Backbone as CSV, one residue per row, in Angstrom:
resi,resn,N_x,N_y,N_z,CA_x,CA_y,CA_z,C_x,C_y,C_z
1,UNK,63.887,68.484,90.459,64.732,69.269,89.562,63.908,70.370,88.903
2,UNK,64.487,71.559,88.809,63.827,72.657,88.117,64.413,72.781,86.712
3,UNK,63.536,72.888,85.724,63.961,73.061,84.340,63.271,74.289,83.768
4,UNK,63.873,74.858,82.721,63.335,76.084,82.138,63.352,76.014,80.617
5,UNK,62.401,76.708,80.011,62.336,76.863,78.560,62.361,78.361,78.254
6,UNK,63.311,78.773,77.454,63.466,80.186,77.121,62.801,80.483,75.789
7,UNK,61.748,81.301,75.807,61.112,81.780,74.580,61.858,83.053,74.170
8,UNK,62.795,82.889,73.248,63.763,83.933,72.931,63.286,84.833,71.793
9,UNK,63.733,86.089,71.777,63.333,87.006,70.701,63.910,86.589,69.358
10,UNK,63.053,86.461,68.374,63.476,86.086,67.026,64.495,87.072,66.478
11,UNK,64.329,88.346,66.763,65.229,89.367,66.222,66.662,89.155,66.681
12,UNK,66.855,88.795,67.950,68.206,88.566,68.460,68.811,87.299,67.872
13,UNK,67.979,86.265,67.696,68.464,85.015,67.114,68.932,85.223,65.680
14,UNK,68.135,85.942,64.901,68.455,86.138,63.494,69.653,87.063,63.285
15,UNK,69.836,88.021,64.172,70.911,89.003,63.995,72.231,88.550,64.588
16,UNK,72.227,87.408,65.288,73.462,86.897,65.870,73.773,87.495,67.227
17,UNK,72.847,88.235,67.808,73.103,88.874,69.088,72.446,88.192,70.268
18,UNK,72.246,86.896,70.186,71.438,86.186,71.180,72.207,85.740,72.419
19,UNK,73.519,85.574,72.319,74.276,84.994,73.428,74.102,85.801,74.714
20,UNK,74.118,87.118,74.603,73.932,87.948,75.786,72.582,87.718,76.447
21,UNK,71.542,87.529,75.629,70.207,87.250,76.165,70.200,85.922,76.923
22,UNK,70.819,84.903,76.323,70.836,83.584,76.978,71.666,83.634,78.259
23,UNK,72.792,84.349,78.217,73.639,84.438,79.407,72.869,85.029,80.583
24,UNK,72.046,86.031,80.322,71.231,86.602,81.392,70.304,85.557,81.996
25,UNK,69.733,84.716,81.120,68.833,83.672,81.619,69.599,82.609,82.403
26,UNK,70.816,82.299,81.961,71.640,81.327,82.695,71.938,81.844,84.097
27,UNK,72.334,83.118,84.192,72.649,83.686,85.503,71.414,83.688,86.405
28,UNK,70.245,83.986,85.826,69.009,83.952,86.610,68.727,82.527,87.077
29,UNK,68.905,81.571,86.184,68.666,80.170,86.531,69.600,79.719,87.649
30,UNK,70.835,80.179,87.634,71.761,79.844,88.717,71.212,80.297,90.067
31,UNK,70.673,81.511,90.093,70.175,82.072,91.350,68.878,81.422,91.816
32,UNK,68.145,80.800,90.874,66.835,80.229,91.201,66.831,78.706,91.263
33,UNK,68.009,78.103,91.185,68.090,76.657,91.328,67.610,75.862,90.142
34,UNK,67.652,76.458,88.939,67.269,75.745,87.716,68.471,74.952,87.211
35,UNK,68.260,73.700,86.884,69.354,72.814,86.472,69.505,72.729,84.958
36,UNK,68.392,72.712,84.228,68.423,72.563,82.773,67.666,73.711,82.112
37,UNK,68.307,74.360,81.155,67.703,75.469,80.409,67.666,75.111,78.932
38,UNK,66.464,75.038,78.357,66.312,74.728,76.936,66.070,76.008,76.152
39,UNK,66.872,76.220,75.125,66.728,77.366,74.226,66.190,76.892,72.877
40,UNK,65.724,77.814,72.040,65.082,77.410,70.781,66.027,76.812,69.735
41,UNK,65.412,76.217,68.755,66.084,75.719,67.546,66.770,76.886,66.833
42,UNK,68.004,76.641,66.371,68.752,77.646,65.592,68.728,79.012,66.262
43,UNK,68.799,79.022,67.592,68.750,80.293,68.312,70.010,81.115,68.040
44,UNK,71.080,80.447,67.647,72.280,81.157,67.227,72.229,81.346,65.717
45,UNK,71.926,82.547,65.281,71.975,82.887,63.857,70.735,82.613,63.046
46,UNK,69.734,81.938,63.616,68.516,81.667,62.865,68.631,80.458,61.960
47,UNK,67.520,80.116,61.329,67.469,78.958,60.435,68.163,79.253,59.113
48,UNK,69.053,78.372,58.722,69.772,78.551,57.463,68.842,78.507,56.262
49,UNK,67.699,77.850,56.411,66.751,77.738,55.298,66.239,79.092,54.822
50,UNK,66.269,80.096,55.693,65.741,81.408,55.339,66.843,82.443,55.151
51,UNK,68.078,81.992,54.989,69.212,82.895,54.850,69.752,82.888,53.430
52,UNK,70.206,84.043,52.975,70.879,84.128,51.678,72.288,83.555,51.753
53,UNK,72.795,83.415,52.978,74.107,82.820,53.210,73.930,81.686,54.222
54,UNK,73.495,80.524,53.776,73.141,79.442,54.699,74.236,79.072,55.688
55,UNK,75.492,79.186,55.296,76.586,78.769,56.171,77.143,79.916,57.016
56,UNK,76.497,81.078,56.988,77.041,82.262,57.654,77.302,82.024,59.130
57,UNK,76.360,81.404,59.829,76.511,81.175,61.264,76.823,79.722,61.602
58,UNK,77.212,78.936,60.596,77.515,77.525,60.844,78.801,77.387,61.649
59,UNK,78.787,76.465,62.601,79.915,76.278,63.508,80.383,74.829,63.482
60,UNK,81.694,74.648,63.509,82.253,73.300,63.606,82.389,72.941,65.081
61,UNK,81.691,71.923,65.494,81.696,71.539,66.903,83.035,70.951,67.328
62,UNK,83.704,70.268,66.400,84.919,69.537,66.760,86.166,70.406,66.805
63,UNK,86.110,71.626,66.344,87.307,72.454,66.241,87.306,73.641,67.204
64,UNK,86.453,73.602,68.196,86.462,74.634,69.213,85.620,75.853,68.922
65,UNK,85.101,75.985,67.695,84.300,77.158,67.360,83.049,77.242,68.227
66,UNK,82.387,76.125,68.385,81.138,76.105,69.144,81.386,76.437,70.615
67,UNK,82.403,75.832,71.204,82.711,76.100,72.607,83.040,77.575,72.820
68,UNK,83.768,78.166,71.889,84.125,79.580,72.017,82.881,80.468,72.005
69,UNK,81.923,80.144,71.155,80.689,80.929,71.082,79.869,80.764,72.361
70,UNK,79.821,79.540,72.884,78.992,79.244,74.043,79.669,79.564,75.369
71,UNK,80.939,79.928,75.350,81.710,80.144,76.578,81.021,81.043,77.602
72,UNK,80.360,82.140,77.191,79.695,82.986,78.190,78.576,82.272,78.955
73,UNK,78.104,81.138,78.454,77.016,80.410,79.091,77.518,79.379,80.091
74,UNK,78.832,79.286,80.257,79.397,78.286,81.158,78.877,78.495,82.575
75,UNK,78.527,77.392,83.228,77.968,77.450,84.571,78.275,76.156,85.309
76,UNK,78.487,76.266,86.595,78.713,75.074,87.390,77.443,74.355,87.761
77,UNK,76.290,75.008,87.573,75.030,74.403,88.015,73.956,74.325,86.936
78,UNK,74.082,75.108,85.858,73.054,75.156,84.820,73.589,74.559,83.518
79,UNK,72.912,73.547,83.012,73.228,72.965,81.703,72.269,73.548,80.684
80,UNK,72.820,74.047,79.571,71.998,74.690,78.541,71.913,73.832,77.289
81,UNK,70.729,73.809,76.699,70.508,73.179,75.399,70.342,74.301,74.394
82,UNK,71.249,74.378,73.419,71.314,75.538,72.534,71.291,75.103,71.074
83,UNK,70.304,75.597,70.318,70.199,75.256,68.903,71.143,76.081,68.049
84,UNK,71.757,75.436,67.041,72.700,76.121,66.154,72.778,75.378,64.832
85,UNK,73.424,75.973,63.859,73.705,75.305,62.589,75.116,74.751,62.650
86,UNK,75.228,73.437,62.493,76.524,72.782,62.567,77.098,72.571,61.170
87,UNK,78.369,72.888,61.018,79.092,72.589,59.787,79.782,71.254,59.980
88,UNK,79.315,70.243,59.269,79.805,68.890,59.451,81.160,68.647,58.833
89,UNK,81.710,67.448,59.017,83.058,67.125,58.534,83.204,67.210,57.025
90,UNK,82.104,67.034,56.301,82.148,67.132,54.839,81.494,68.411,54.345
91,UNK,81.481,69.413,55.227,80.913,70.739,54.934,79.407,70.718,54.703
92,UNK,78.735,69.631,55.127,77.291,69.626,55.085,76.760,70.393,56.289
93,UNK,75.536,70.891,56.189,74.921,71.621,57.285,73.952,70.723,58.035
94,UNK,73.988,70.794,59.363,73.043,70.076,60.207,72.325,71.070,61.114
95,UNK,71.046,70.868,61.268,70.275,71.618,62.249,70.476,70.878,63.575
96,UNK,71.213,71.482,64.492,71.681,70.747,65.664,71.369,71.479,66.963
97,UNK,71.464,70.735,68.056,71.347,71.305,69.399,72.483,70.763,70.241
98,UNK,73.183,71.659,70.923,74.302,71.271,71.772,73.864,71.237,73.231
99,UNK,74.352,70.258,73.958,74.179,70.200,75.408,75.457,70.783,76.013
100,UNK,75.356,71.989,76.564,76.528,72.696,77.086,76.547,72.553,78.602
101,UNK,77.500,71.771,79.076,77.532,71.372,80.486,78.895,71.711,81.093
102,UNK,78.880,72.597,82.083,80.090,72.985,82.804,81.230,73.397,81.862
103,UNK,80.871,74.223,80.884,81.872,74.809,80.000,82.335,73.943,78.849
104,UNK,81.680,72.813,78.642,82.062,71.967,77.511,80.814,71.446,76.811
105,UNK,80.986,71.040,75.556,79.883,70.451,74.802,79.816,68.967,75.160
106,UNK,78.796,68.608,75.928,78.666,67.227,76.404,78.025,66.310,75.366
107,UNK,77.408,66.890,74.356,76.777,66.088,73.320,76.029,66.957,72.333
108,UNK,75.706,66.373,71.188,75.000,67.093,70.124,73.903,66.196,69.556
109,UNK,72.759,66.799,69.335,71.670,66.112,68.632,71.479,66.798,67.286
110,UNK,71.339,65.991,66.235,71.105,66.522,64.884,69.678,66.194,64.449
111,UNK,68.977,67.191,63.981,67.574,67.043,63.586,67.410,65.942,62.548
112,UNK,66.458,65.043,62.803,66.231,63.900,61.920,65.401,64.254,60.696
113,UNK,64.466,65.182,60.853,63.555,65.578,59.777,63.675,67.091,59.573
114,UNK,64.654,67.520,58.766,64.978,68.953,58.680,63.835,69.880,58.316
115,UNK,62.934,69.477,57.442,61.837,70.382,57.078,60.689,69.575,56.509
116,UNK,59.526,70.175,56.560,58.352,69.487,56.047,58.433,69.345,54.528
117,UNK,59.000,70.349,53.858,59.041,70.300,52.385,60.484,70.253,51.857
118,UNK,61.270,71.296,52.093,62.605,71.381,51.506,63.527,72.074,52.483
119,UNK,64.784,71.646,52.537,65.721,72.243,53.480,67.147,72.170,52.955
120,UNK,67.988,73.120,53.407,69.418,73.070,53.081,70.152,72.152,54.056
121,UNK,69.460,71.717,55.103,70.094,70.867,56.109,70.089,69.401,55.697
122,UNK,71.171,68.714,56.064,71.199,67.259,55.953,70.511,66.670,57.182
123,UNK,70.015,65.446,57.046,69.303,64.804,58.148,70.266,64.094,59.087
124,UNK,69.988,64.212,60.383,70.721,63.429,61.358,70.223,62.001,61.362
125,UNK,70.844,61.152,62.179,70.462,59.734,62.157,70.371,59.095,63.535
126,UNK,70.692,59.832,64.596,70.755,59.236,65.928,69.815,59.932,66.907
127,UNK,69.389,59.176,67.923,68.554,59.727,68.994,69.245,59.452,70.333
128,UNK,70.313,60.181,70.618,71.042,59.951,71.868,70.263,60.466,73.072
129,UNK,70.635,59.990,74.249,70.128,60.564,75.492,71.317,61.118,76.274
130,UNK,71.012,62.008,77.193,72.037,62.699,77.964,71.666,62.607,79.443
131,UNK,72.652,62.777,80.304,72.405,62.679,81.740,72.994,63.885,82.454
132,UNK,72.181,64.485,83.308,72.644,65.529,84.216,72.201,65.113,85.608
133,UNK,73.163,64.813,86.468,72.816,64.281,87.781,72.119,62.944,87.630
134,UNK,70.934,62.835,88.215,70.173,61.581,88.122,69.138,61.617,87.002
135,UNK,69.114,62.684,86.223,68.082,62.856,85.199,68.611,62.494,83.820
136,UNK,67.874,61.640,83.130,68.181,61.282,81.748,67.166,61.996,80.850
137,UNK,67.653,62.635,79.804,66.762,63.362,78.907,67.217,63.211,77.465
138,UNK,66.304,63.535,76.560,66.618,63.522,75.137,66.157,64.808,74.493
139,UNK,66.505,64.947,73.220,66.165,66.150,72.451,65.586,65.723,71.114
140,UNK,64.503,66.358,70.703,64.043,66.294,69.319,63.826,67.741,68.883
141,UNK,64.128,68.045,67.658,64.061,69.432,67.199,62.834,69.650,66.324
142,UNK,61.962,70.540,66.768,60.827,71.077,66.010,60.066,70.004,65.221
143,UNK,60.265,69.923,63.911,59.513,69.008,63.061,59.661,67.551,63.479
144,UNK,60.771,67.198,64.136,60.942,65.829,64.629,59.811,65.423,65.562
145,UNK,59.264,66.405,66.287,58.219,66.087,67.265,56.914,65.649,66.607
146,UNK,56.772,65.908,65.304,55.570,65.471,64.586,55.586,63.973,64.288
147,UNK,56.714,63.330,64.548,56.866,61.890,64.333,56.971,61.207,65.692
148,UNK,56.300,60.098,65.868,56.298,59.422,67.165,57.607,58.695,67.466
149,UNK,58.311,58.254,66.437,59.470,57.391,66.627,60.613,58.029,67.426
150,UNK,61.042,59.268,67.139,62.184,59.820,67.892,61.943,59.870,69.399
151,UNK,60.796,60.377,69.822,60.504,60.445,71.259,60.402,59.043,71.865
152,UNK,59.848,58.099,71.107,59.730,56.726,71.607,61.106,56.127,71.859
153,UNK,62.025,56.327,70.910,63.382,55.806,71.080,64.058,56.406,72.308
154,UNK,63.839,57.688,72.516,64.437,58.370,73.664,63.872,57.811,74.961
155,UNK,62.559,57.645,75.021,61.927,57.111,76.224,62.399,55.692,76.512
156,UNK,62.600,54.892,75.464,63.049,53.511,75.641,64.453,53.446,76.243
157,UNK,65.214,54.531,76.115,66.562,54.581,76.694,66.551,55.120,78.129
158,UNK,65.352,55.266,78.688,65.252,55.655,80.086,65.079,57.134,80.352
159,UNK,64.858,57.927,79.313,64.687,59.364,79.506,63.337,59.673,80.144
160,UNK,63.313,60.661,81.019,62.069,61.104,81.632,61.622,62.462,81.090
161,UNK,62.481,63.117,80.293,62.160,64.415,79.707,62.596,64.434,78.249
162,UNK,61.755,64.983,77.395,62.142,65.295,76.017,62.053,66.800,75.835
163,UNK,63.162,67.403,75.456,63.195,68.826,75.157,63.021,69.020,73.651
164,UNK,62.240,70.040,73.288,61.967,70.299,71.869,62.361,71.730,71.516
165,UNK,63.640,71.972,71.185,64.001,73.284,70.645,63.244,73.509,69.336
166,UNK,62.596,74.664,69.212,61.697,74.928,68.090,61.982,76.315,67.526
167,UNK,61.782,76.464,66.231,61.896,77.786,65.606,60.760,77.931,64.609
168,UNK,59.677,78.557,65.074,58.535,78.814,64.205,58.608,80.211,63.589
169,UNK,59.827,80.701,63.409,60.009,81.964,62.694,59.827,81.716,61.209
170,UNK,58.626,81.950,60.720,58.262,81.627,59.345,57.966,82.895,58.557
171,UNK,58.020,82.819,57.224,57.593,83.978,56.421,56.205,84.425,56.849
172,UNK,55.996,85.725,56.887,54.752,86.267,57.444,53.502,85.698,56.775
173,UNK,53.600,85.323,55.498,52.415,84.791,54.815,52.032,83.408,55.320
174,UNK,52.982,82.686,55.970,52.668,81.337,56.450,52.632,81.240,57.972
175,UNK,53.131,82.269,58.665,53.097,82.254,60.132,51.667,82.491,60.608
176,UNK,51.236,81.704,61.577,49.886,81.874,62.092,49.831,81.447,63.551
177,UNK,48.939,82.080,64.308,48.800,81.784,65.729,48.369,80.344,65.969
178,UNK,47.728,79.734,64.985,47.250,78.366,65.127,48.389,77.375,65.343
179,UNK,49.617,77.758,64.951,50.762,76.874,65.151,50.998,76.601,66.632
180,UNK,50.641,77.562,67.471,50.795,77.367,68.911,49.902,76.217,69.375
181,UNK,48.662,76.220,68.953,47.723,75.161,69.324,48.192,73.811,68.768
182,UNK,48.675,73.816,67.528,49.140,72.576,66.926,50.340,72.002,67.680
183,UNK,51.263,72.884,68.054,52.441,72.432,68.792,52.048,71.821,70.133
184,UNK,51.082,72.442,70.824,50.690,71.924,72.125,49.993,70.575,71.996
185,UNK,49.239,70.401,70.943,48.589,69.109,70.707,49.633,68.020,70.488
186,UNK,50.683,68.343,69.739,51.765,67.383,69.505,52.482,67.074,70.809
187,UNK,52.773,68.105,71.610,53.446,67.894,72.889,52.640,66.955,73.776
188,UNK,51.345,67.178,73.822,50.468,66.343,74.646,50.490,64.896,74.170
189,UNK,50.472,64.714,72.862,50.495,63.368,72.286,51.788,62.634,72.648
190,UNK,52.940,63.306,72.468,54.222,62.671,72.770,54.341,62.359,74.262
191,UNK,53.822,63.236,75.119,53.890,63.014,76.564,53.085,61.780,76.965
192,UNK,51.859,61.697,76.478,50.983,60.581,76.841,51.494,59.260,76.264
193,UNK,51.960,59.285,75.024,52.461,58.063,74.382,53.601,57.428,75.169
194,UNK,54.461,58.277,75.732,55.703,57.789,76.333,55.786,57.954,77.843
195,UNK,54.796,58.605,78.448,54.825,58.824,79.884,56.001,59.672,80.319
196,UNK,56.289,60.736,79.556,57.442,61.594,79.824,57.028,63.068,79.851
197,UNK,57.869,63.881,80.464,57.701,65.323,80.381,58.118,65.808,79.002
198,UNK,57.418,66.805,78.474,57.763,67.417,77.196,57.928,68.919,77.418
199,UNK,59.102,69.433,77.069,59.421,70.841,77.284,59.829,71.458,75.946
200,UNK,59.037,72.407,75.464,59.301,73.046,74.167,59.720,74.498,74.361
201,UNK,60.756,74.924,73.623,61.211,76.318,73.655,61.225,76.859,72.228
202,UNK,60.521,77.960,72.007,60.361,78.541,70.671,60.901,79.972,70.660
203,UNK,61.109,80.514,69.467,61.393,81.933,69.307,60.078,82.696,69.222
204,UNK,60.165,84.022,69.331,58.950,84.829,69.299,59.246,86.213,68.730
205,UNK,58.259,86.801,68.065,58.409,88.154,67.551,58.589,88.196,66.054
206,UNK,59.132,89.309,65.564,59.309,89.522,64.129,60.731,89.962,63.827
207,UNK,61.181,89.598,62.638,62.470,90.063,62.133,62.407,90.009,60.620
208,UNK,62.523,91.156,59.975,62.415,91.189,58.519,61.076,90.639,58.070
209,UNK,61.109,89.602,57.239,59.886,88.992,56.724,59.482,87.747,57.507
210,UNK,60.101,87.544,58.679,59.795,86.372,59.498,58.984,86.770,60.728
211,UNK,58.151,85.838,61.175,57.318,86.079,62.350,57.098,84.768,63.095
212,UNK,57.068,84.842,64.435,56.700,83.689,65.263,55.855,84.177,66.427
213,UNK,54.797,83.436,66.722,53.924,83.789,67.835,54.426,83.211,69.158
214,UNK,55.308,82.199,69.099,55.859,81.601,70.311,55.026,80.446,70.818
215,UNK,55.555,79.218,70.676,54.787,78.027,71.076,55.417,77.303,72.260
216,UNK,56.224,78.014,73.050,56.885,77.383,74.196,55.848,76.844,75.183
217,UNK,56.159,75.708,75.786,55.226,75.131,76.750,55.806,73.905,77.430
218,UNK,55.154,73.501,78.502,55.564,72.322,79.265,54.336,71.446,79.492
219,UNK,54.473,70.148,79.185,53.393,69.177,79.365,53.912,68.045,80.246
220,UNK,53.105,67.638,81.229,53.549,66.573,82.135,53.267,65.196,81.535
221,UNK,53.754,64.114,82.159,53.608,62.767,81.583,52.170,62.301,81.400
222,UNK,51.214,62.968,82.056,49.807,62.605,81.895,49.120,63.423,80.810
223,UNK,49.879,64.316,80.173,49.302,65.131,79.113,48.710,66.440,79.582
224,UNK,48.955,66.813,80.832,48.459,68.092,81.340,49.396,69.224,80.950
225,UNK,48.855,70.302,80.421,49.664,71.472,80.073,49.955,72.240,81.359
226,UNK,51.216,72.233,81.773,51.620,72.846,83.039,51.884,74.333,82.876
227,UNK,52.542,74.702,81.780,52.824,76.108,81.498,52.853,76.327,80.000
228,UNK,52.549,77.566,79.594,52.669,77.979,78.202,53.284,79.371,78.140
229,UNK,54.062,79.612,77.090,54.664,80.922,76.914,53.629,81.967,76.525
230,UNK,53.939,83.210,76.839,53.047,84.311,76.470,53.090,84.509,74.949
231,UNK,51.942,84.533,74.338,51.865,84.705,72.892,52.447,86.067,72.513
232,UNK,53.420,86.033,71.601,54.002,87.271,71.082,55.024,87.935,71.960
233,UNK,55.403,87.321,73.102,56.319,87.970,74.041,57.466,87.049,74.451
234,UNK,58.638,87.623,74.655,59.752,86.896,75.236,59.320,86.373,76.604
235,UNK,59.776,85.167,76.963,59.307,84.583,78.213,60.300,83.521,78.693
236,UNK,60.195,83.176,79.957,60.983,82.089,80.530,60.049,81.243,81.385
237,UNK,59.867,79.994,80.969,58.986,79.078,81.700,59.847,78.231,82.642
238,UNK,59.451,78.133,83.891,60.197,77.371,84.878,59.243,76.403,85.578
239,UNK,59.617,75.130,85.625,58.768,74.129,86.282,59.614,73.190,87.117
240,UNK,59.000,72.656,88.152,59.625,71.629,88.981,59.222,70.278,88.417
241,UNK,60.222,69.468,88.095,59.968,68.169,87.475,60.453,67.064,88.403
242,UNK,59.641,66.053,88.558,60.050,64.860,89.321,60.267,63.731,88.327
243,UNK,61.532,63.443,88.005,61.832,62.399,87.003,61.331,61.025,87.438
């Protein structure tokens, strides 16, 4: 199976103009035999933690809003993992990732550990796994990967891949290139601990007072770094995975 990680431009994510960028990658993946495409955390609208209007891009998954936004990404062969801000049933915000499969939302993962210090997001509570063909996979979002438990739970359910949608678009005073090295060290740790593939997709570039160097990468079950995104540049990583 071929899988891909899209290192998407931070500017498009923050401005709400990202769907066209992702659609181009989906169409390319269709032509190249890629089955799973992972996009960054909060790639639709950016992180609510850094917005003056936290609920501006929040979407209700159960009322068709999310499907309508993701409709251009519909594909008969490519399943996309797309980060967004979910507006929950009690109007709480969740940092979430949708599994968009053949024109429908096949499942949602909600971030368990919203932020290292403070966040407007509520915490999720579940670590579901998903299946595409014969492949079982799970999702942990950004900061979740710093904890061993979420990936362990996913691996125990038979997953061979953990996708990590990430958004390191941080205020310029705290953004640093060293985050790329730190992210790769975490990916290697989770891969070796669980004997699974780890695929991370990050944003990259600058927008307003935010900056990300891009920490996208792929690590195999033995802890070998198979691919890494270009520092500071939009990129698409594609690897052949044997589950």
